C-alpha positions, 0 to 999 in steps of 0.5 A: 516486500523487498521493493517496498522496504527499499522504497521506504529507504529502510534497511533490513535491520531497521525494519527488523527493529521496527517489528521486533526482530532482526535484519537476518530474519527479515532477509529470510522472509524476503528470500522466502526461506521462512514465512512470517506468522500472521502477527508478524506479517501484520507488523511488517505491513504496518511498518511498511504502510501497506495493506496485508493483502498487498504484502502477501500478493493477493491485492488486485490494486496496490494501495500503499497510501494508508490515507487512501486505504482508509478513504476506500474503507469509508467509501464501502460503508456509505450508501450506494447513492452517496458512493456514486456521487463521490465517484462521479466527482473523483472521476471528473477530477481524474479525467481533468488531471489525465488531460492536463498531464497529456497536454503538458507532455505534448508541449 
């Protein structure tokens, strides 16, 4: 949580204000002195724009971008055939982007 908060350029006080608590309490959460309730943890995740799974450390993949998370959720709701088609297109673009990135580093 601390690193995400810092990445967002938020102080403990600012994050506390966003979720309705104090900076001192945020500090206690960050140090592990206290555990937030599920409701407070959800507010923290919302304020930091990360998933609750990421915040509690149980996400295998870090999805900090809420738009990307929304897209992944939509992907889970469509047919397997449509999902496979979309993933093939995305894979093609990702391979091209990786190749371009690698080539630019070599020049």
